[in-house]
C-alpha positions in Angstrom: -16.6 -14.2 -7.7 -16.8 -11.8 -5.3 -15.1 -8.5 -6.3 -14.1 -5.0 -4.3 -12.2 -2.4 -5.7 -10.1 -0.1 -3.2 -9.4 2.7 -5.6 -6.8 2.8 -8.4 -5.4 -0.1 -9.6 -6.1 -2.2 -6.4 -9.3 -5.4 -6.4 -9.8 -7.5 -3.8 -11.3 -11.0 -5.1 -12.9 -14.1 -3.7 -13.4 -17.2 -5.5 -13.7 -20.9 -4.4 -12.6 -19.2 -1.2 -9.3 -18.1 -2.2 -8.3 -14.6 -1.4 -6.4 -12.3 -3.6 -5.6 -8.8 -3.7 -4.1 -6.9 -6.5 -1.7 -3.9 -6.3 -2.4 -2.5 -2.8 -0.9 0.7 -3.7 0.7 3.2 -0.9 -2.5 5.1 0.4 -5.2 2.5 0.3 -6.9 1.9 3.4 -5.5 -0.9 4.2 -7.8 -1.1 7.6 -10.7 -2.2 5.3 -8.7 -5.0 3.9 -9.1 -7.8 5.7 -8.6 -11.7 4.6 -5.6 -12.2 2.0 -4.4 -15.4 1.2 -2.4 -13.9 -2.2 -1.1 -10.4 -3.4 -0.1 -10.4 -6.9 1.4 -7.2 -7.8 1.7 -6.3 -11.2 5.0 -4.5 -11.5 7.3 -2.7 -9.0 5.9 1.3 -8.9 5.1 2.5 -5.4 1.3 3.2 -6.9 1.0 -0.6 -7.1 3.7 -2.2 -5.1 3.3 0.4 -2.1 1.3 -1.5 0.8 2.5 -4.9 -0.4 4.9 -5.6 2.2 3.0 -4.7 5.6 -0.5 -6.5 4.2 1.4 -9.5 3.7 2.6 -9.4 7.2 -0.5 -8.6 8.6 -2.5 -11.1 6.8 0.2 -13.7 6.3 -0.3 -13.7 2.3 1.9 -15.3 0.1 3.3 -12.2 -2.4 3.6 -13.2 -6.5 5.3 -11.0 -9.2 7.5 -10.8 -12.1 11.3 -10.7 -10.7 11.5 -6.7 -9.8 9.0 -7.4 -7.5 10.2 -10.7 -6.2 13.5 -8.7 -5.6 11.7 -6.5 -3.6 9.8 -7.9 -1.7 12.8 -10.4 -0.3 14.5 -7.1 0.7 12.0 -5.8 2.5 11.8 -9.4 4.7 9.0 -11.0 3.3 9.7 -14.2 3.2 6.2 -15.8 1.4 7.1 -14.8 -2.2 7.4 -16.4 -5.2 8.4 -14.9 -8.8 6.2 -15.4 -12.1 7.0 -15.1 -15.6 5.1 -14.1 -18.8 3.5 -17.1 -19.9 3.8 -18.6 -16.8 0.4 -19.9 -15.7 0.0 -21.4 -11.6 -2.4 -22.6 -9.4 -2.9 -21.5 -6.3 -5.2 -23.9 -4.6 -9.2 -25.0 -5.0 -8.1 -24.9 -9.1 -7.8 -21.1 -8.9 -5.3 -20.7 -11.4 -3.3 -17.0 -12.2 -1.6 -16.8 -16.0 0.4 -14.1 -16.0 0.7 -11.7 -19.6 3.3 -9.7 -21.3 1.9 -5.9 -20.6 2.8 -2.3 -22.8 4.1 -0.2 -19.5 7.7 1.2 -20.9 8.5 2.7 -17.6 8.3 -0.9 -15.9 11.1 -3.2 -16.3 8.9 -6.0 -16.6 5.3 -5.6 -16.6 2.7 -8.4 -16.5 -1.1 -8.9 -16.0 -2.8 -11.6 -14.2 -5.7 -13.8 -15.6 -7.5 -15.1 -12.9 -9.6 -18.2 -13.5 -11.9 -19.9 -11.5 -12.6 -23.2 -14.1 -15.8 -21.1 -14.9 -15.3 -17.4 -15.3 -12.0 -15.1 -15.8 -11.0 -11.8 -14.8 -8.3 -10.1 -16.4 -5.7 -7.4 -14.5 -3.9 -6.2 -16.8 -2.1 -3.7 -14.6 -0.5 -0.2 -16.3 -0.4 -0.7 -20.0 -1.4 0.9 -22.9 -2.9 -1.1 -26.3 -0.7 -4.1 -27.1 -1.2 -6.3 -30.4 -1.0 -9.6 -27.9 -4.8 -8.0 -26.2 -5.7 -9.8 -29.7 -5.0 -13.6 -28.5 -7.3 -13.0 -25.4 -10.8 -11.6 -27.8 -13.4 -13.3 -26.6 -11.9 -15.2 -23.4 -12.1 -12.8 -20.5 -15.1 -12.3 -18.7 -14.0 -9.0 -16.5 -11.7 -7.1 -17.9 -10.1 -4.3 -15.2 -9.1 -1.6 -17.8 -7.0 1.9 -17.1 -8.3 5.0 -18.2 -6.0 7.5 -16.6 -3.8 8.3 -19.4 -0.9 8.6 -17.3 1.4 6.2 -18.4 -1.6 4.1 -19.6 -4.2 4.2 -21.8 -6.6 6.8 -22.1 -10.0 6.9 -22.3 -10.0 6.1 -26.2 -7.2 3.5 -25.7 -8.9 1.9 -23.2 -12.3 2.0 -25.8 -9.6 0.4 -28.4 -8.9 -2.5 -25.7 -12.2 -3.1 -25.1 -13.5 -3.2 -28.3 -10.6 -6.2 -29.7 -10.8 -8.4 -26.4 -14.7 -7.8 -25.7 -14.9 -8.6 -22.3 -18.6 -9.1 -21.0 -17.9 -7.0 -18.2 -15.9 -4.0 -18.4 -14.5 -1.9 -15.1 -12.4 0.7 -15.3 -9.9 1.1 -12.9 -6.5 3.6 -12.4 -8.4 6.9 -11.8 -9.3 8.9 -8.8 -6.1 8.7 -6.6 -3.4 9.7 -8.4 -5.3 11.1 -11.8 -8.6 11.9 -12.6 -10.3 10.5 -15.6 -14.0 10.3 -16.4 -15.5 6.1 -17.0 -18.6 7.6 -18.9 -16.7 9.2 -21.0 -15.0 5.0 -21.9 -19.3 4.6 -22.3 -19.4 6.8 -24.3 -16.7 5.5 -26.5 -18.0 2.0 -26.5 -21.7 3.3 -27.5 -19.9 5.1 -30.8 -18.0 2.2 -31.5 -20.8 -0.2 -31.3 -19.2 -2.3 -29.0 -21.2 -3.9 -26.5 -20.0 -4.9 -22.9 -21.7 -3.8 -20.0 -19.0 -0.8 -18.2 -19.4 -1.3 -14.7 -18.1 1.2 -12.2 -17.5 0.8 -8.9 -18.0 2.4 -6.2 -14.6 1.6 -3.6 -15.4 -1.0 -1.0 -18.3 -1.9 -2.3 -18.8 -5.7 -3.6 -19.5 -6.8 -6.4 -20.5 -10.3 -7.7 -20.4 -12.0 -11.3 
């Protein structure tokens, strides 16, 4: 799996030849993002839905999201769009699967996170979320966790550490900071050290690939 962070909560993932973009926010550098088969959107807010219509047209990508996102995409003239519901799992292609998970984001009508699996490794993008007991069910099942740390309508650094502690991913990648709000990912590392929780915290640079 190849992962590229494009800032905020926007990630590009390639696995088994399938190229997935998640949450392309309104200020993302769309010219830097080349090749998209699917766009997963966690919820309807502009800092996640943002450039979805533009990139869906430019890259001929299929948009997948909850009902609110589905309706917005239809309204924006997107024809390749699919609704997904919490608890539902779908196969994209080449044995790459996506499962939608309910998350805790009260200001959204239907917030979802996505577990992406290629049959060997799994990535979890929880969108905007606080801690929720459902994460207990995912303990030990996630190889890579993208975790929000800004504290603006999402978990802050301390809450993010609690999420990592309960889920125990092998790798943790901080997100949801820098574009709209500031947070220090090094503070997450310190929180996890104090809790004596082992997870490799990988702080990504925008546009630079990371492979697992």
